[in-house]
C-alpha positions as a Markdown table, in Angstrom:
| # | Residue | x | y | z |
|---|---|---|---|---|
| 1 | Met | 21.5 | -42.3 | 26.5 |
| 2 | Asp | 24.4 | -39.9 | 25.9 |
| 3 | Phe | 25.0 | -39.5 | 22.2 |
| 4 | Ser | 27.7 | -36.8 | 22.5 |
| 5 | Val | 30.9 | -37.2 | 20.4 |
| 6 | Ile | 33.1 | -37.7 | 23.6 |
| 7 | Ala | 30.8 | -40.4 | 24.9 |
| 8 | Gln | 31.6 | -42.6 | 21.9 |
| 9 | Ala | 35.2 | -42.8 | 23.0 |
| 10 | Pro | 35.3 | -43.3 | 26.8 |
| 11 | Glu | 39.1 | -43.3 | 26.8 |
| 12 | Val | 38.9 | -39.7 | 25.6 |
| 13 | Arg | 36.4 | -38.5 | 28.2 |
| 14 | Ala | 38.8 | -39.0 | 31.0 |
| 15 | Ile | 41.2 | -36.4 | 29.6 |
| 16 | Val | 38.7 | -33.8 | 28.3 |
| 17 | Gln | 37.1 | -31.0 | 30.3 |
| 18 | Asp | 33.5 | -31.8 | 31.1 |
| 19 | Gly | 31.6 | -28.7 | 29.9 |
| 20 | Leu | 33.2 | -25.8 | 28.1 |
| 21 | Leu | 32.4 | -22.2 | 29.3 |
| 22 | Glu | 31.0 | -20.0 | 26.5 |
| 23 | Arg | 32.7 | -16.7 | 26.5 |
| 24 | Ala | 29.6 | -14.5 | 26.5 |
| 25 | Phe | 26.9 | -13.0 | 28.7 |
| 26 | His | 23.3 | -13.5 | 27.5 |
| 27 | Asp | 20.6 | -10.9 | 28.2 |
| 28 | Gly | 18.3 | -11.7 | 31.1 |
| 29 | Leu | 14.5 | -11.3 | 31.2 |
| 30 | Val | 13.8 | -7.6 | 31.5 |
| 31 | Pro | 10.4 | -6.0 | 31.3 |
| 32 | Arg | 9.4 | -3.0 | 29.1 |
| 33 | Phe | 9.6 | 0.1 | 31.2 |
| 34 | Leu | 6.3 | 1.8 | 30.2 |
| 35 | Tyr | 5.3 | 3.9 | 33.2 |
| 36 | Arg | 7.9 | 6.6 | 32.5 |
| 37 | Gly | 6.3 | 7.0 | 29.1 |
| 38 | Glu | 3.2 | 8.4 | 30.8 |
| 39 | Val | 5.1 | 11.4 | 32.2 |
| 40 | Thr | 5.4 | 14.8 | 30.6 |
| 41 | Pro | 9.1 | 15.8 | 30.6 |
| 42 | Ala | 10.1 | 19.4 | 31.1 |
| 43 | Glu | 13.5 | 20.8 | 32.0 |
| 44 | Phe | 13.7 | 22.3 | 35.5 |
| 45 | Pro | 14.8 | 26.0 | 35.1 |
| 46 | Gly | 18.3 | 26.5 | 36.3 |
| 47 | Gln | 19.5 | 28.8 | 39.0 |
| 48 | Val | 16.3 | 28.8 | 41.0 |
| 49 | Gly | 17.2 | 26.6 | 44.0 |
| 50 | Asp | 16.1 | 23.1 | 44.6 |
| 51 | Ser | 12.3 | 23.5 | 44.5 |
| 52 | Met | 9.7 | 25.3 | 42.4 |
| 53 | Asn | 6.0 | 25.9 | 42.5 |
| 54 | Phe | 3.8 | 25.4 | 39.5 |
| 55 | Thr | 0.3 | 26.9 | 39.1 |
| 56 | Gly | -2.8 | 25.5 | 37.5 |
| 57 | Val | -6.2 | 27.2 | 37.1 |
| 58 | Gly | -9.8 | 26.1 | 37.6 |
| 59 | Leu | -13.1 | 27.2 | 35.9 |
| 60 | Met | -15.0 | 30.4 | 36.4 |
| 61 | Lys | -18.4 | 30.2 | 38.1 |
| 62 | Lys | -21.3 | 30.0 | 35.6 |
| 63 | Arg | -23.4 | 33.2 | 35.2 |
| 64 | Gln | -26.7 | 32.3 | 33.7 |
| 65 | Arg | -28.9 | 35.1 | 34.9 |
| 66 | Pro | -29.2 | 38.1 | 32.6 |
| 67 | Val | -27.5 | 41.3 | 33.7 |
| 68 | Pro | -30.1 | 44.0 | 34.8 |
| 69 | Pro | -30.4 | 46.9 | 32.4 |
| 70 | Gly | -28.1 | 49.8 | 33.2 |
| 71 | Gln | -25.8 | 47.7 | 35.4 |
| 72 | Asp | -22.3 | 46.4 | 34.9 |
| 73 | Pro | -21.6 | 42.7 | 35.5 |
| 74 | Thr | -20.1 | 41.9 | 38.8 |
| 75 | Pro | -16.5 | 40.8 | 38.4 |
| 76 | Ser | -15.8 | 37.1 | 38.9 |
| 77 | Ser | -12.7 | 35.1 | 39.7 |
| 78 | Tyr | -11.5 | 31.6 | 39.1 |
| 79 | Gly | -9.8 | 29.1 | 41.2 |
| 80 | Lys | -6.0 | 28.5 | 41.1 |
| 81 | Glu | -3.8 | 25.9 | 42.7 |
| 82 | Gln | -0.1 | 25.1 | 43.1 |
| 83 | Trp | 2.0 | 22.0 | 43.2 |
| 84 | Arg | 5.7 | 21.7 | 43.9 |
| 85 | Ala | 8.6 | 19.9 | 42.3 |
| 86 | Gln | 11.8 | 19.5 | 44.3 |
| 87 | Leu | 15.1 | 18.3 | 42.8 |
| 88 | Gln | 16.1 | 14.9 | 44.0 |
| 89 | Gln | 19.2 | 12.9 | 43.0 |
| 90 | Tyr | 18.9 | 9.3 | 41.9 |
| 91 | Gly | 21.7 | 7.0 | 41.0 |
| 92 | Asp | 23.7 | 3.8 | 41.4 |
| 93 | Ser | 27.2 | 2.6 | 40.6 |
| 94 | Val | 29.2 | -0.5 | 39.9 |
| 95 | Asp | 33.0 | -1.0 | 40.1 |
| 96 | Thr | 34.8 | -3.1 | 37.6 |
| 97 | Asp | 38.3 | -4.5 | 38.2 |
| 98 | Met | 39.9 | -4.4 | 34.8 |
| 99 | Leu | 42.3 | -7.1 | 35.6 |
| 100 | Thr | 39.3 | -9.4 | 36.4 |
| 101 | Ser | 37.5 | -8.1 | 33.2 |
| 102 | Met | 40.6 | -9.0 | 31.1 |
| 103 | Val | 40.6 | -12.7 | 32.2 |
| 104 | Ala | 36.8 | -13.1 | 32.5 |
| 105 | Ile | 34.7 | -15.2 | 30.2 |
| 106 | Ala | 33.6 | -12.1 | 28.3 |
| 107 | Asn | 34.2 | -8.3 | 28.6 |
| 108 | Leu | 33.0 | -7.7 | 32.1 |
| 109 | Phe | 33.4 | -3.9 | 31.8 |
| 110 | Leu | 31.0 | -3.7 | 28.9 |
| 111 | Arg | 28.5 | -6.0 | 30.6 |
| 112 | Asp | 28.7 | -3.9 | 33.8 |
| 113 | Gly | 27.8 | -0.8 | 31.7 |
| 114 | His | 24.9 | -2.7 | 30.1 |
| 115 | Gln | 23.5 | -3.7 | 33.5 |
| 116 | Ile | 23.9 | -0.3 | 35.0 |
| 117 | Gly | 21.9 | 1.1 | 32.1 |
| 118 | Ile | 19.1 | -1.4 | 32.8 |
| 119 | Gly | 19.2 | -0.5 | 36.4 |
| 120 | Ala | 18.7 | 3.1 | 35.6 |
| 121 | Gly | 15.7 | 2.4 | 33.4 |
| 122 | Gln | 14.2 | 0.1 | 35.9 |
| 123 | Ser | 14.7 | 2.5 | 38.8 |
| 124 | Leu | 13.3 | 5.6 | 37.2 |
| 125 | Asn | 10.4 | 3.6 | 35.8 |
| 126 | Gly | 9.7 | 2.5 | 39.4 |
| 127 | Val | 9.7 | 6.1 | 40.6 |
| 128 | Ala | 7.2 | 7.1 | 37.9 |
| 129 | Arg | 5.0 | 4.0 | 38.7 |
| 130 | Asp | 4.8 | 4.7 | 42.4 |
| 131 | Ala | 4.1 | 8.4 | 41.9 |
| 132 | Leu | 1.1 | 7.5 | 39.6 |
| 133 | Tyr | -0.3 | 4.7 | 41.8 |
| 134 | Asn | 0.2 | 6.6 | 45.1 |
| 135 | Ala | -1.8 | 9.5 | 43.7 |
| 136 | Ala | -4.5 | 7.1 | 42.6 |
| 137 | Glu | -4.5 | 5.5 | 46.1 |
| 138 | Ser | -4.4 | 8.9 | 47.9 |
| 139 | Gly | -6.7 | 9.2 | 50.9 |
| 140 | His | -7.6 | 5.5 | 51.4 |
| 141 | Thr | -6.2 | 3.4 | 54.2 |
| 142 | Val | -7.3 | 1.0 | 57.0 |
| 143 | Ala | -6.6 | 0.7 | 60.7 |
| 144 | Asp | -3.5 | -1.2 | 61.7 |
| 145 | Thr | -4.4 | -3.4 | 64.7 |
| 146 | Gly | -7.5 | -2.9 | 66.9 |
| 147 | Pro | -9.7 | -2.1 | 68.5 |
| 148 | Gln | -8.2 | 1.4 | 68.9 |
| 149 | Ser | -9.7 | 4.3 | 70.8 |
| 150 | Gly | -8.6 | 7.8 | 71.7 |
| 151 | Thr | -7.0 | 10.6 | 69.6 |
| 152 | Thr | -4.3 | 8.4 | 68.0 |
| 153 | Leu | -5.0 | 5.9 | 65.3 |
| 154 | Arg | -2.4 | 3.6 | 63.8 |
| 155 | Val | -2.9 | 3.0 | 60.1 |
| 156 | Lys | -1.4 | 0.9 | 57.4 |
| 157 | Arg | -0.5 | 3.8 | 55.1 |
| 158 | Leu | -0.2 | 7.6 | 55.6 |
| 159 | Asn | -0.6 | 8.3 | 51.9 |
| 160 | Gly | -3.0 | 11.2 | 51.4 |
| 161 | Phe | -3.5 | 11.9 | 55.1 |
| 162 | Thr | -0.4 | 14.1 | 55.9 |
| 163 | Arg | -1.4 | 17.3 | 54.0 |
| 164 | Ala | -4.7 | 19.3 | 53.8 |
| 165 | Arg | -6.0 | 22.2 | 51.7 |
| 166 | Arg | -5.0 | 25.4 | 53.6 |
| 167 | Pro | -8.1 | 27.1 | 54.9 |
| 168 | Asp | -6.5 | 30.5 | 55.2 |
| 169 | Leu | -6.1 | 30.8 | 51.4 |
| 170 | Thr | -9.3 | 32.1 | 50.0 |
| 171 | Gly | -10.5 | 34.2 | 47.1 |
| 172 | Ala | -7.8 | 34.7 | 44.5 |
| 173 | Ser | -5.1 | 32.8 | 46.5 |
| 174 | Pro | -4.0 | 29.5 | 44.9 |
| 175 | Val | -5.1 | 26.3 | 46.5 |
| 176 | Gln | -2.1 | 24.8 | 48.4 |
| 177 | Phe | -1.7 | 21.7 | 50.5 |
| 178 | Ser | 0.3 | 22.0 | 53.7 |
| 179 | Thr | 1.1 | 19.7 | 56.6 |
| 180 | Val | -2.0 | 18.8 | 58.7 |
| 181 | Ser | -2.3 | 20.6 | 62.1 |
| 182 | Gly | -4.9 | 21.9 | 64.5 |
| 183 | Ser | -5.3 | 25.0 | 62.3 |
| 184 | Asn | -5.1 | 23.0 | 59.1 |
| 185 | Pro | -7.2 | 19.8 | 59.7 |
| 186 | Leu | -8.0 | 17.2 | 57.1 |
| 187 | Lys | -11.6 | 16.0 | 57.1 |
| 188 | Val | -11.9 | 12.2 | 57.2 |
| 189 | Thr | -14.4 | 9.4 | 57.7 |
| 190 | Ile | -13.6 | 6.5 | 60.0 |
| 191 | Phe | -15.5 | 3.3 | 60.5 |
| 192 | Asp | -15.7 | 3.9 | 64.2 |
| 193 | Asn | -17.7 | 1.6 | 66.5 |
| 194 | Ala | -19.2 | 0.0 | 63.4 |
| 195 | Val | -20.5 | 3.3 | 62.1 |
| 196 | Ala | -19.1 | 5.7 | 59.4 |
| 197 | Thr | -18.1 | 8.6 | 61.6 |
| 198 | Ala | -16.8 | 12.1 | 60.6 |
| 199 | Asn | -13.5 | 13.2 | 62.2 |
| 200 | Thr | -10.4 | 15.2 | 61.4 |
| 201 | Val | -6.7 | 14.5 | 61.2 |
| 202 | Ile | -4.6 | 17.2 | 62.8 |
| 203 | Gly | -1.2 | 15.5 | 62.9 |
| 204 | Phe | 0.7 | 12.3 | 62.1 |
| 205 | Thr | 3.8 | 10.4 | 63.1 |
| 206 | Ala | 5.5 | 8.3 | 60.5 |
| 207 | Asp | 7.2 | 5.0 | 61.4 |
| 208 | Thr | 10.2 | 6.3 | 59.4 |
| 209 | Ser | 11.0 | 9.9 | 59.8 |
| 210 | Gly | 10.3 | 11.9 | 56.6 |
| 211 | Asp | 8.1 | 9.2 | 55.1 |
| 212 | Glu | 4.6 | 10.4 | 54.2 |
| 213 | Val | 3.5 | 7.2 | 52.3 |
| 214 | Gly | 4.2 | 4.2 | 54.5 |
| 215 | Pro | 2.7 | 3.1 | 57.9 |
| 216 | Gly | 2.3 | 5.4 | 60.8 |
| 217 | Thr | 0.0 | 7.0 | 63.3 |
| 218 | Leu | -2.7 | 9.7 | 62.8 |
| 219 | Thr | -3.6 | 12.3 | 65.4 |
| 220 | Leu | -7.4 | 12.8 | 65.4 |
| 221 | Gly | -9.3 | 16.0 | 66.2 |
| 222 | Thr | -11.9 | 14.0 | 68.1 |
| 223 | Ala | -11.3 | 10.8 | 70.1 |
| 224 | Ala | -12.3 | 7.6 | 68.4 |
| 225 | Thr | -14.6 | 5.2 | 70.3 |
| 226 | Ser | -13.6 | 1.7 | 69.0 |
| 227 | Val | -11.9 | 1.3 | 65.7 |
| 228 | Ala | -11.5 | -2.4 | 64.7 |
| 229 | Asp | -8.5 | -3.8 | 63.0 |
| 230 | Arg | -8.6 | -3.0 | 59.3 |
| 231 | Ala | -11.6 | -0.6 | 59.7 |
| 232 | Tyr | -11.6 | 1.8 | 56.7 |
| 233 | Val | -10.4 | 5.4 | 56.9 |
| 234 | Tyr | -10.8 | 7.7 | 53.9 |
| 235 | Ala | -10.2 | 11.5 | 53.4 |
| 236 | Tyr | -12.8 | 13.8 | 52.0 |
| 237 | Asp | -10.5 | 14.6 | 49.1 |
| 238 | Ala | -9.5 | 11.0 | 48.5 |
| 239 | Thr | -8.9 | 9.9 | 44.8 |
| 240 | Ser | -11.9 | 8.2 | 43.3 |
| 241 | Trp | -11.3 | 4.5 | 42.7 |
| 242 | Val | -13.3 | 1.5 | 41.5 |
| 243 | Leu | -13.4 | -1.5 | 43.8 |
| 244 | Val | -14.8 | -4.4 | 41.8 |
| 245 | Gly | -17.7 | -5.7 | 43.8 |
| 246 | Gly | -18.1 | -2.4 | 45.7 |
| 247 | Gly | -17.1 | -1.5 | 49.2 |
| 248 | Asn | -14.9 | 1.1 | 51.0 |
| 249 | Lys | -11.6 | -0.8 | 51.3 |
| 250 | Val | -9.5 | -3.4 | 49.6 |
| 251 | Asp | -10.8 | -6.0 | 52.1 |
| 252 | Asp | -14.1 | -5.9 | 50.3 |
| 253 | Val | -12.6 | -7.2 | 47.1 |
| 254 | Gly | -12.9 | -11.0 | 46.9 |
| 255 | Ser | -11.6 | -13.8 | 44.7 |
| 256 | Asn | -14.7 | -13.7 | 42.5 |
| 257 | Asp | -14.5 | -9.9 | 41.9 |
| 258 | Leu | -12.8 | -10.1 | 38.5 |
| 259 | Phe | -12.0 | -7.3 | 36.0 |
| 260 | Lys | -14.6 | -6.8 | 33.2 |
| 261 | Leu | -15.5 | -4.3 | 30.5 |
| 262 | Gly | -18.1 | -2.7 | 32.8 |
| 263 | Asp | -15.3 | -1.6 | 35.1 |
| 264 | Val | -13.6 | 0.1 | 32.1 |
| 265 | Arg | -16.8 | 2.0 | 31.3 |
| 266 | Thr | -17.1 | 3.1 | 35.0 |
| 267 | Ala | -13.5 | 4.4 | 35.0 |
| 268 | Val | -13.9 | 6.3 | 31.7 |
| 269 | Ala | -17.2 | 7.8 | 32.8 |
| 270 | Arg | -15.5 | 9.1 | 35.9 |
| 271 | Phe | -12.8 | 10.8 | 33.8 |
| 272 | Trp | -15.5 | 12.3 | 31.5 |
| 273 | Gln | -17.5 | 13.5 | 34.4 |
| 274 | Val | -14.6 | 15.6 | 35.9 |
| 275 | Asn | -13.4 | 16.7 | 32.4 |
| 276 | Val | -10.1 | 14.8 | 32.4 |
| 277 | Pro | -8.6 | 15.3 | 28.9 |
| 278 | Glu | -7.4 | 12.3 | 26.8 |
| 279 | His | -3.8 | 11.9 | 25.9 |
| 280 | Glu | -2.5 | 13.3 | 22.7 |
| 281 | Asp | -3.4 | 10.1 | 20.8 |
| 282 | Gly | -7.1 | 10.8 | 21.7 |
| 283 | Thr | -7.5 | 8.0 | 24.3 |
| 284 | Phe | -7.0 | 7.3 | 28.0 |
| 285 | His | -4.1 | 5.0 | 28.8 |
| 286 | Val | -4.6 | 1.8 | 30.7 |
| 287 | His | -1.8 | -0.2 | 32.3 |
| 288 | Leu | -2.8 | -3.7 | 33.4 |
| 289 | Asp | -0.8 | -6.8 | 34.3 |
| 290 | Pro | -1.2 | -10.1 | 32.4 |
| 291 | Thr | -3.7 | -11.5 | 34.9 |
| 292 | Ser | -6.0 | -8.5 | 34.5 |
| 293 | Met | -5.9 | -8.8 | 30.7 |
| 294 | Thr | -6.7 | -12.5 | 30.8 |
| 295 | Gln | -9.8 | -11.7 | 33.0 |
| 296 | Ile | -11.0 | -9.3 | 30.3 |
| 297 | Phe | -10.8 | -12.1 | 27.7 |
| 298 | Ala | -13.0 | -14.3 | 30.0 |
| 299 | Asp | -15.7 | -11.6 | 30.3 |
| 300 | Asp | -18.9 | -12.7 | 28.7 |
| 301 | Glu | -19.5 | -9.2 | 27.2 |
| 302 | Phe | -16.0 | -9.2 | 25.6 |
| 303 | Glu | -16.6 | -12.7 | 24.2 |
| 304 | Arg | -19.9 | -11.6 | 22.7 |
| 305 | Leu | -18.2 | -8.6 | 21.2 |
| 306 | Leu | -15.8 | -10.8 | 19.2 |
| 307 | Thr | -18.1 | -13.7 | 18.5 |
| 308 | Ala | -17.1 | -15.4 | 15.2 |
| 309 | Met | -14.0 | -13.2 | 14.8 |
| 310 | Pro | -11.2 | -15.7 | 15.6 |
| 311 | Asp | -8.8 | -13.9 | 13.2 |
| 312 | His | -9.2 | -10.5 | 14.9 |
| 313 | Tyr | -5.9 | -9.1 | 16.2 |
| 314 | Thr | -7.1 | -9.3 | 19.8 |
| 315 | Tyr | -7.1 | -13.1 | 19.6 |
| 316 | Arg | -4.4 | -13.5 | 17.1 |
| 317 | Glu | -1.9 | -11.3 | 19.1 |
| 318 | Phe | -3.5 | -11.7 | 22.5 |
| 319 | Gly | -3.7 | -7.9 | 22.9 |
| 320 | Leu | -6.5 | -5.5 | 23.6 |
| 321 | Gly | -5.2 | -2.5 | 21.7 |
| 322 | Gln | -7.8 | 0.3 | 21.7 |
| 323 | Leu | -11.2 | -0.3 | 23.2 |
| 324 | Leu | -13.9 | 2.0 | 24.8 |
| 325 | Gly | -11.8 | 5.1 | 24.3 |
| 326 | Cys | -8.7 | 3.6 | 25.9 |
| 327 | Thr | -5.4 | 2.3 | 24.8 |
| 328 | Phe | -4.3 | -0.8 | 26.8 |
| 329 | Phe | -0.7 | -1.6 | 27.7 |
| 330 | Arg | 0.1 | -5.0 | 29.1 |
| 331 | Asn | 2.6 | -4.1 | 31.8 |
| 332 | Ser | 4.5 | -6.7 | 33.8 |
| 333 | Glu | 5.8 | -4.1 | 36.2 |
| 334 | Ala | 2.2 | -3.4 | 37.5 |
| 335 | Pro | 2.2 | -3.6 | 41.3 |
| 336 | Ile | 1.6 | -7.2 | 42.4 |
| 337 | Leu | 3.3 | -9.3 | 45.1 |
| 338 | Met | 6.3 | -10.1 | 42.9 |
| 339 | Thr | 7.0 | -6.6 | 41.7 |
| 340 | Val | 6.7 | -4.5 | 44.9 |
| 341 | Gly | 9.5 | -4.2 | 47.4 |
| 342 | Ala | 11.9 | -7.2 | 47.2 |
| 343 | Gly | 9.3 | -9.2 | 45.4 |
| 344 | Asp | 7.4 | -9.9 | 48.6 |
| 345 | Gly | 4.9 | -7.0 | 48.4 |
| 346 | Val | 6.2 | -5.5 | 51.7 |
| 347 | Phe | 6.4 | -1.7 | 51.9 |
| 348 | Thr | 10.0 | -0.4 | 51.8 |
| 349 | Leu | 11.5 | 3.0 | 51.3 |
| 350 | Asp | 13.4 | 1.7 | 48.4 |
| 351 | Asp | 10.0 | 1.0 | 46.7 |
| 352 | Pro | 7.5 | 3.3 | 48.4 |
| 353 | Phe | 4.3 | 1.9 | 46.9 |
| 354 | Ala | 1.2 | 2.8 | 49.1 |
| 355 | Gly | -1.2 | 0.0 | 48.2 |
| 356 | Glu | -1.6 | -3.4 | 49.9 |
| 357 | Met | -0.9 | -6.5 | 47.9 |
| 358 | Thr | -3.7 | -8.7 | 49.3 |
| 359 | Asn | -7.2 | -7.9 | 50.5 |
| 360 | Asn | -6.3 | -8.6 | 54.2 |
| 361 | Gly | -2.7 | -7.5 | 54.3 |
| 362 | Asn | -1.4 | -11.0 | 54.6 |
| 363 | Ala | 0.6 | -12.4 | 51.7 |
| 364 | Thr | -0.2 | -16.0 | 52.7 |
| 365 | Thr | -3.9 | -16.0 | 53.5 |
| 366 | Gly | -5.2 | -12.9 | 51.5 |
| 367 | Val | -6.6 | -12.7 | 48.1 |
| 368 | Pro | -4.0 | -11.2 | 45.7 |
| 369 | Leu | -5.0 | -7.8 | 44.4 |
| 370 | His | -4.5 | -6.4 | 41.0 |
| 371 | Arg | -4.7 | -2.7 | 40.1 |
| 372 | Val | -5.5 | -1.5 | 36.6 |
| 373 | Leu | -4.3 | 2.1 | 36.2 |
| 374 | Phe | -6.1 | 4.6 | 34.0 |
| 375 | Thr | -4.4 | 7.9 | 33.2 |
| 376 | Gly | -5.3 | 11.1 | 31.4 |
| 377 | Gln | -3.3 | 13.9 | 29.9 |
| 378 | Glu | -0.6 | 15.5 | 32.1 |
| 379 | Cys | -1.1 | 12.9 | 34.7 |
| 380 | Cys | 2.5 | 13.2 | 35.9 |
| 381 | His | 5.4 | 15.6 | 35.1 |
| 382 | Glu | 9.1 | 14.8 | 35.0 |
| 383 | Tyr | 11.0 | 17.9 | 35.8 |
| 384 | Tyr | 14.7 | 17.2 | 35.2 |
| 385 | Ser | 17.9 | 19.1 | 35.5 |
| 386 | Asp | 20.2 | 19.5 | 32.6 |
| 387 | Leu | 23.3 | 17.7 | 34.0 |
| 388 | Ser | 25.6 | 19.2 | 31.4 |
| 389 | Ala | 25.6 | 22.3 | 33.6 |
| 390 | Leu | 27.7 | 20.2 | 36.1 |
| 391 | Leu | 30.6 | 20.2 | 33.6 |
| 392 | Thr | 32.9 | 23.2 | 34.1 |
| 393 | Glu | 36.4 | 24.2 | 33.2 |
| 394 | Ala | 37.6 | 22.0 | 36.0 |
| 395 | Gly | 37.1 | 19.0 | 33.6 |
| 396 | Val | 36.2 | 15.4 | 34.3 |
| 397 | Thr | 38.2 | 12.3 | 35.0 |
| 398 | Gly | 36.7 | 9.8 | 32.5 |
| 399 | Lys | 33.8 | 9.9 | 30.2 |
| 400 | Ile | 30.2 | 11.1 | 30.4 |
| 401 | Ala | 27.4 | 10.2 | 28.1 |
| 402 | Glu | 23.7 | 9.2 | 27.9 |
| 403 | Pro | 23.3 | 5.5 | 28.1 |
| 404 | Gln | 21.8 | 3.7 | 25.1 |
| 405 | Ile | 20.9 | 0.2 | 26.2 |
| 406 | Thr | 19.2 | -2.6 | 24.2 |
| 407 | Asn | 18.2 | -5.8 | 25.9 |
| 408 | Asn | 16.7 | -8.7 | 24.0 |
| 409 | Gly | 16.1 | -6.3 | 21.2 |
| 410 | Ile | 14.2 | -3.9 | 23.4 |
| 411 | Glu | 15.5 | -0.4 | 24.0 |
| 412 | Val | 15.7 | 0.5 | 27.6 |
| 413 | Met | 14.3 | 4.0 | 28.4 |
| 414 | Thr | 17.1 | 6.0 | 30.0 |
| 415 | Glu | 16.6 | 9.5 | 28.5 |
| 416 | Arg | 17.8 | 12.4 | 30.5 |
| 417 | Thr | 20.0 | 10.2 | 32.5 |
| 418 | Arg | 23.8 | 10.6 | 32.8 |
| 419 | Leu | 26.2 | 7.7 | 32.5 |
| 420 | Ile | 29.6 | 8.4 | 34.1 |
| 421 | Leu | 32.6 | 6.2 | 33.4 |
| 422 | Arg | 35.2 | 7.3 | 35.9 |
| 423 | Ala | 38.8 | 6.6 | 35.0 |
| 424 | Pro | 40.7 | 4.3 | 37.5 |
| 425 | Leu | 42.0 | 6.3 | 40.4 |
| 426 | Asp | 43.6 | 3.4 | 42.4 |
| 427 | Arg | 47.4 | 3.0 | 42.5 |
| 428 | Phe | 47.3 | 0.0 | 40.0 |
| 429 | Gln | 45.0 | 2.0 | 37.7 |
| 430 | Gln | 42.6 | -0.9 | 37.2 |
| 431 | Lys | 39.3 | -0.2 | 39.1 |
| 432 | Val | 36.8 | 1.6 | 36.9 |
| 433 | Ser | 33.6 | 3.0 | 38.3 |
| 434 | Thr | 30.4 | 3.1 | 36.1 |
| 435 | Thr | 27.6 | 5.2 | 37.5 |
| 436 | Trp | 24.2 | 6.5 | 36.4 |
| 437 | Gln | 22.7 | 9.7 | 37.7 |
| 438 | Phe | 19.4 | 11.5 | 37.4 |
| 439 | Val | 18.5 | 14.8 | 39.1 |
| 440 | Gly | 14.8 | 15.8 | 39.0 |
| 441 | Asp | 11.4 | 15.0 | 40.4 |
| 442 | Phe | 8.1 | 13.3 | 39.3 |
| 443 | Pro | 5.3 | 15.4 | 40.8 |
| 444 | Val | 1.7 | 14.5 | 40.2 |
| 445 | Arg | -0.3 | 17.7 | 39.8 |
| 446 | Thr | -3.5 | 18.3 | 41.8 |
| 447 | Asp | -6.9 | 19.4 | 40.4 |
| 448 | Ala | -8.6 | 20.4 | 43.5 |
| 449 | Ala | -9.6 | 23.8 | 42.1 |
| 450 | Thr | -12.0 | 22.2 | 39.6 |
| 451 | Gly | -14.9 | 19.8 | 40.0 |
| 452 | Asp | -15.5 | 17.8 | 43.2 |
| 453 | Ala | -13.3 | 17.5 | 46.3 |
| 454 | Ala | -10.9 | 14.8 | 44.9 |
| 455 | Arg | -7.3 | 16.1 | 45.1 |
| 456 | Tyr | -6.1 | 14.0 | 42.2 |
| 457 | Lys | -8.3 | 13.4 | 39.2 |
| 458 | Arg | -6.1 | 12.4 | 36.3 |
| 459 | Glu | -5.3 | 9.0 | 37.7 |
| 460 | Leu | -7.7 | 6.2 | 38.6 |
| 461 | Ile | -7.4 | 2.6 | 39.6 |
| 462 | Val | -9.7 | -0.4 | 39.3 |
| 463 | Val | -8.9 | -2.9 | 42.1 |
| 464 | His | -9.9 | -6.5 | 41.5 |
| 465 | Gly | -9.2 | -10.0 | 42.8 |
| 466 | Gln | -7.7 | -13.1 | 41.4 |
């Protein structure tokens, strides 16, 4: 029954507008942008071109035998490696018709500026996320269709198979990774003819020119015999990962392979084994989606740990906090079907995430996959350009500032981003352009000069089912 004031007087209802329009825009549901918080920001030196190499060092070989009397020690050396950052430009824009804004339900110009700031935070957070996860997925893929034979092999992802450690750089030369070729092959293992078989990759062809992450075709050094559809392929320097339940590919993860504390210990032990340093707060950082976190709470070991502690903050606030040398971050932007691509989990160049969203590559029939990301210190860098250098005596038409956006009481991370309000240039002087701009790169450093063969060691994922 309608108890509104107007309903009590039907003769009034006929002459009153049904539903007033509130003159306001309300904030939408926006996640916290946490992945960019993992990066180490550093200003890109000016006047050096659009790319720059950075050098890291490895350890010296241990010398545990005594030096013979009367002899000098033989000089030793230590490994070095280089990774590259290349300036890229990111941005987006929205146009506001000030005549429309003037008669709109609320100030459309201010709301456009608010939304463009959220777009900047969401976009750069996505770039950082994909850089971290793609490094953690590097060197793992599966065959795309089959059976395949010969020297070409179509695969679901090229991530980690397009570059190899240059064999011509020895001794004191830094380790570098260059495009695979006949003289620079990448050693791989392929499940060929139902047997793990050694082979090499000497070339590749991407489905999209210039893309080294998405689907494509590998050129093999030795002809394959019979590679079945979704047979595993992994590089000798693939990033170490944890597949709950074991196996060599995501297909081996089933619906009963759930995330537990034992998987956290396995990940931490891997970091310790290869000497990955903790973050400045003394812990490794763990990003997990809400499903992963709820599975931890259902783990028998976790329940025993907090037996008879119902008032503990983990239950009171439904948060893990710090545990097993890790700080846990509940992250709703973790890669799952609804957060990758256009929300369908399909690989796109707009969201170049290298992993698959289900264990068989089919969004309808496959088991949804969840990836828990572990990171150590300096896992990713953000080399940015100081955009104030773009301002000269030529001046600007409009205003330039750094966006400060708050949505639902949460500050949106848009540091080192330029917000440009261009003055109207049309003949009616009423179309204003609002643009965000970021110039920089998010390289993930390699650690191939130290420890085992894994190219990337400061990122690790635990893959589990649902």
